[in-house]
Every structure is written in C-alpha cells, then in structure tokens.
C-alpha positions in Angstrom: 28.1 -14.7 10.3 25.2 -12.6 9.2 23.5 -12.9 5.8 20.8 -10.8 4.1 18.1 -12.4 2.0 16.3 -10.3 -0.6 13.0 -11.7 -1.7 9.6 -10.9 -3.2 6.3 -12.5 -2.6 2.7 -12.6 -3.6 1.0 -12.1 -0.2 -2.4 -13.4 -1.3 -2.2 -16.8 0.4 -0.3 -15.6 3.5 -1.4 -14.1 6.9 1.2 -11.4 6.5 5.0 -11.6 7.0 5.2 -12.3 10.7 4.7 -15.8 12.1 1.1 -16.3 13.3 -0.3 -19.0 15.7 -3.2 -19.8 13.4 -2.2 -19.0 9.8 0.7 -19.5 7.4 3.1 -16.6 7.1 6.0 -15.7 4.7 8.5 -15.6 7.6 7.5 -19.2 8.6 7.9 -20.6 5.1 11.3 -18.9 4.7 12.5 -20.1 8.1 11.5 -23.7 7.3 13.1 -23.5 3.9 16.4 -22.2 5.3 16.4 -24.7 8.2 15.8 -27.5 5.7 18.7 -26.7 3.3 21.1 -25.7 6.1 20.1 -28.6 8.4 19.9 -26.3 11.4 17.1 -24.3 13.0 17.3 -20.8 11.4 15.5 -17.7 12.6 15.0 -14.8 10.2 14.3 -11.2 11.0 12.5 -9.0 8.4 12.8 -5.4 7.5 9.2 -4.9 8.5 5.8 -6.5 8.8 3.3 -6.7 6.0 -0.3 -7.5 6.8 -2.5 -10.3 5.5 -2.7 -10.2 1.7 -0.1 -7.5 1.3 2.7 -8.1 -1.2 6.3 -7.3 -1.3 8.3 -6.6 -4.5 11.3 -6.3 -2.3 11.6 -7.6 1.3 14.9 -7.9 3.1 15.5 -10.3 6.0 18.6 -11.4 7.9 19.8 -14.7 9.5 22.9 -15.9 11.2 24.9 -19.0 10.4 28.2 -20.2 11.8 29.7 -21.2 8.5 30.7 -19.5 5.3 28.0 -20.0 2.7 28.0 -20.1 -1.1 25.4 -17.3 -1.4 24.5 -17.9 -5.0 24.1 -21.7 -4.3 22.0 -21.0 -1.2 19.7 -18.7 -3.1 19.3 -21.4 -5.8 18.6 -24.2 -3.4 16.1 -22.1 -1.4 14.2 -21.1 -4.6 13.9 -24.8 -5.5 11.8 -25.5 -2.4 10.0 -22.2 -2.1 6.3 -22.1 -3.2 5.7 -20.2 -6.5 4.4 -17.2 -4.4 7.9 -16.5 -3.0 11.1 -15.7 -5.0 14.5 -15.3 -3.6 16.6 -12.8 -5.6 19.8 -13.0 -3.6 21.6 -14.0 -0.5 24.6 -12.0 0.6 27.1 -11.8 3.5 26.9 -8.6 5.4 28.7 -7.1 8.4 27.7 -8.7 11.7 26.1 -5.5 13.0 23.8 -5.1 10.0 20.2 -5.6 11.0 17.4 -6.0 8.4 15.0 -3.9 10.4 17.1 -1.4 12.4 19.7 -0.7 9.8 17.1 0.2 7.1 17.0 4.0 6.4 13.8 4.0 4.5 10.9 1.9 3.1 8.8 2.6 0.0 5.3 1.4 -0.5 3.0 1.5 -3.6 -0.8 1.3 -3.6 -2.4 0.5 -6.9 -5.7 1.8 -8.2 -7.6 1.2 -11.4 -10.9 2.7 -12.7 -12.0 0.1 -15.3 -13.2 -3.5 -15.3 -10.0 -5.5 -15.8 -9.7 -9.2 -14.8 -5.9 -9.0 -14.9 -5.6 -6.2 -12.4 -8.2 -7.3 -9.8 -5.7 -9.4 -7.7 -3.1 -6.6 -7.3 -5.0 -3.3 -7.7 -8.1 -1.8 -6.1 -10.9 -0.9 -8.5 -12.3 2.5 -7.6 -16.1 2.9 -8.1 -15.7 6.7 -7.7 -14.6 9.6 -9.8 -11.4 10.8 -8.1 -9.6 14.1 -8.4 -6.0 13.0 -8.4 -4.6 16.5 -8.6 -6.4 17.3 -5.4 -5.2 14.0 -3.9 -1.6 15.0 -4.7 -2.1 18.4 -3.0 -3.2 16.5 0.1 -0.3 14.0 -0.3 2.1 16.9 -0.1 0.6 18.0 3.2 1.8 14.7 4.7 5.4 15.8 4.4 4.7 18.8 6.7 4.1 16.5 9.7 5.8 13.9 11.7 3.1 12.4 14.0 0.9 10.0 12.1 -1.2 8.7 15.0 -4.4 9.4 12.9 -3.4 6.6 10.5 -2.3 4.0 13.1 -4.4 0.9 13.7 -6.4 1.2 16.9 -4.9 -0.7 19.9 -1.5 -0.9 18.2 1.4 -1.7 20.5 3.6 0.9 18.8 5.7 3.0 21.2 5.8 6.1 19.0 3.7 7.4 16.1 6.5 9.6 14.8 7.5 8.9 11.2 9.6 10.9 8.7 7.8 10.9 5.3 10.1 12.0 2.5 8.0 11.3 -0.5 4.2 11.0 -1.1 2.7 11.3 -4.6 0.2 9.8 -7.0 1.6 8.6 -10.3 -0.5 7.9 -13.4 0.5 4.8 -15.4 -2.3 4.6 -18.0 -5.7 5.9 -19.0 -7.3 4.2 -16.0 -4.4 3.2 -13.7 -2.5 5.0 -10.9 -0.4 4.2 -7.9 0.4 6.0 -4.7 4.0 6.1 -3.7 5.1 6.9 -0.2 8.6 6.7 1.4 9.4 7.0 5.1 12.0 5.9 7.6 9.3 3.7 9.3 5.6 3.0 9.0 2.9 2.4 11.6 0.7 -0.6 11.4 -2.0 -0.1 8.7 -0.6 3.4 8.1 -0.4 3.3 4.3 -3.8 1.9 3.8 -5.4 4.4 6.2 -3.6 7.3 4.4 -4.8 6.1 1.0 -8.4 5.7 2.3 -8.3 9.3 3.6 -6.8 10.6 0.3 -9.7 8.8 -1.5 -12.1 10.9 0.7 -10.3 14.0 -0.6 -10.4 12.8 -4.2 -14.2 12.2 -3.9 -14.6 15.8 -2.6 -16.0 14.5 0.7 -13.0 16.0 2.6 -11.3 19.3 2.0 -7.6 19.9 2.2 -8.1 21.8 5.5 -10.1 18.9 6.9 -7.3 16.5 5.8 -4.8 18.6 7.7 -7.1 18.6 10.7 -7.3 14.8 10.6 -3.5 14.6 10.9 -3.3 17.3 13.7 -6.1 15.7 15.8 -4.4 12.3 15.6 -7.6 10.3 16.0 -7.9 7.2 13.8 -11.7 7.5 13.8 -11.4 10.9 12.0 -9.4 9.4 9.1 -10.7 7.5 6.1 -11.3 3.7 6.0 -8.5 1.3 5.7 -8.1 0.2 2.0 -8.0 -3.5 1.0 -4.5 -5.1 1.4 -4.3 -6.8 -2.0 -3.4 -3.6 -3.8 -0.5 -2.7 -1.4 3.2 -3.5 -2.2 6.3 -3.1 -0.1 8.3 -1.8 -3.1 11.9 -1.4 -1.7 14.0 -1.1 1.4 17.0 1.1 1.5 20.1 0.8 3.8 
C-alpha cells in the first residue's frame, strides 16, 4: 500500500533533502522516524531535492507499507518524534501507482528578498545591498516563459539528462515597503536553477545586464554567462501539485 506524507521543514540545520554520506538530511530523519514508529525499515521518495539550507513549506514524499494505517494517528506519532525543524501536516493513502516525484505536475518555489536591516527576516530572506528595479526584473522574468531550455541556470557538472523545463509562472511580488519574493512554477527544476535565475535577475535589477543580454544568457546556455547563485536560506519549496 502506498502512502503520501506532506511535510514542511526549516532547512537551516540540514544538508538538503537527500540522504548524504557526511551530513544529516531531511530524508534521513523522516525515514528513521517512520521506521521507528512502524517497526520496519521504511524508505521514502521525495517530490524533489532541496539543497543545503533550503526550506520547504510543502514537500511531498511517498512510502510503501504492507498494512492499512490509521493516517491521522501515524502523522500524530511521527510529529511527536520529529525535531522542531520538521512538521508533518498529513499522511494519506494513495493509489499504488502514484509517485511523489514522477506523478507531480508542477512545483512552485519562492525566493525572499528584503531591503532593510531586520533581525527577524535574516534567517529566511536575503538582504539586498543594492537598489533594484523590480519592474525591470519582472520584464526579464516574463522572458523566461518564452524558453524551454534552461541549461544556463543548471549547476555545472550536474548529472541531469535534460535541461528542458516548462516554466508556467515567473513573477516578483511586493509584500511590504522593503520586502519582495520571486515566485516561479514549472513542471521540473534543474539543480540550483531557481537561485541562478534569481541571481541573474538581480543583475538586471542592478542595471548591470540588459533585457537583451538576459535573453542571450538563456539562448547561449552557458552557466558562466548567468548571474551568481543566490544564498539558499531565502529559498522555499512552496507547493507541489498533482
């Protein structure tokens, strides 16, 4: 029987989602918790991979178990042994052919920026030292939806088989006098893609890159032509759709 787990986590203390040989990961903690309460080795498969320090407001994972579970009770018991940086929102039975990763139709990420000194934002938002033109950055963001090959924003030496992604939304939203977030939705994302896109949009916002140059970066497909990768602490996996 297949089950989906929906959870959120503060990625600050973790070396990303995926199990690592030399660092604690969210996947490892979740697997150990499930194996403890179900008294059997449980493997979980996530909807995607978040990098070191990146957060998830909503991550979905699946696991298989050969008995009918009380889903509400399983979520309750799991939450009792999870660290405070992980919260399980629900466990649910799904069709046996549902897959947390391959059945997902889209993922949405948010990247948070603030332009003031604020001790309460510093752990989950990037403080920009620059004056940024967000209207211009939104013009550049709209260009993203004209393309499908995002090799320019893929981490070098990545093992990905294709750099084709279908971006369906890309926009900056203002949330306060000094706060914004970038929202991007696609069917899939390349490793480091969102942080590289944001870093390149910041170059546009600083007037260090024109819209035509931004377009050329995408078309040339070279990571070295794009902007720097932004810090992970301001990035959230916001939701996964099925």
